[in-house]
N, C-alpha and C positions, 0 to 999 in steps of 0.2 A: 504493500500500500504506500509506503514511504517513497519507494522508487517511482511509482506512478505520479505521485504528487510532485516530486522533484522534476520529473520530465515535463509535466504540465507547466510548472513554474518556469522552467527553462524555455519552453515553447512560447509562453506569453512574453517573456523578457525579450526574446529574439524578434518577435513580431513588433514590439514597441520601439525597438532601436532603429535609428535612421539607417537607410540602406545605402545612401550615396551622400557624398559631400559635393556640393556645387559652389563654385566661387562666384560671388556677386561681381567682382572685378578682378583684374589680374593680381596675382600675389606680388605686391611690390608697388613702388611709387613711380610716377612719371616726373622726373626732375626737370626743372627749368634752369637754364644757364643765366646767371646774373652775378655780377661782381659789385654792383652798386647797392649801398645800404637803402633800406626802405622802411616806411612806417607800417605798423600792423596793429589793429585793434582786436584784442583777443575775444573770440566768440566761443571757443571750446578749448579745454586743456586736459591732457592726460599725463599724470605725473610718472616719472621714471622711478622704479623701485629697485633696479638692479645696480650692481657695482660695475664700474667701467671695465670693459675688456674681460669680463668673466668668461662668457662663452660666445660672445658676439658683441655687437655695438649697441648698447642701450641708449635710448634717447627719450627726452620729454617731447610730447607732441603739442604744438601750439597751432591752432587753426584760427585764422582771423581774416578780417577785411583789410584790403590794401587801398591806397589812394593813387598809387603810381599807375599811369596809363599804359606803361610798358609791361605791366604784370597783370595776371588775372585778378578779378575783383576779390576772390577768396583763395588763400594759399595755406598749405600745410607746411609748417616749419619743424624740422627735426633738429632738436638741440642736443647734440651728442654729450652723453655722460652728465646731463643736467639733472640734479636732484632737487631743484628749487620748487616752491609752490607759487603758482601765479593765479590771480583772480580774473574772472571774466570781466571784460570792459576795460582792462588795463591797456594802455598804449605803449608800444615798444618801438625801438629802432632795431631792426634786424640786420646784423652784419653777416652776409653770406660767407660760408667757408667751403673749401673743397670737399667733395664727397670722400669720407674716410675710407670707403671701400677701395679707393684707388691707391692708398698708401699702406694698407694692412690687409691681411688675408681674411679677416673676419667680416661677417655680414650683419646687417641690422637684426635685432630681435624684434620682430614685428608684433605690434599690438593688434590682436584679432578679436573679432566678435562673432559668435555663432548664434544661429537661431534655427529652430526646427519647424518646418511647415509641411504638413501632410507627409510625415515620416521622412522627409528629406532635409538633411542638415545643410544650411547655407552658411558660408563663411566669408568674411571680408576683412581686409586689413584696414583698420581705423585710420581715416585721413587720406586714404588713397583715392578717394573720389575727387580730390583737388590736385592741382599741380603742386609739386613739393620743392623745397630747397633746404639744404643743410645750413644752419645758421646759429648765431649767438644772439640771444635777445638781451637788450638793455632797456630797462624801464625808463619811460619819459616821465620826469617829475613835474 
């Protein structure tokens, strides 16, 4: 009897689990090339909780509005090894830096979000819906 109950439980668990993972956008960012500093008003922030260079390149994610006509109106900024806290609505000057993947063999530790719809798991890299830049934020006082 216990074996039948265990088999039924296993069958129910297997049927409830997602069968596929679909990516809502490509795994990774589409980077823009800019060397010029720009202003950013923060609309979304994801803190970095990892130590620098542990198993990849950790980053804080700052998403915000830009005023520069040469940039998209909304940009994702990856701030390498940044463990600071930032508040929504804060204005920053972003100093672009070279993509760290070009100088070291590590890759970014992507911040992902999963959701399950009709038994299908959907995954996206948070912030990858915007063009991105590696940069250093400096708060405007």
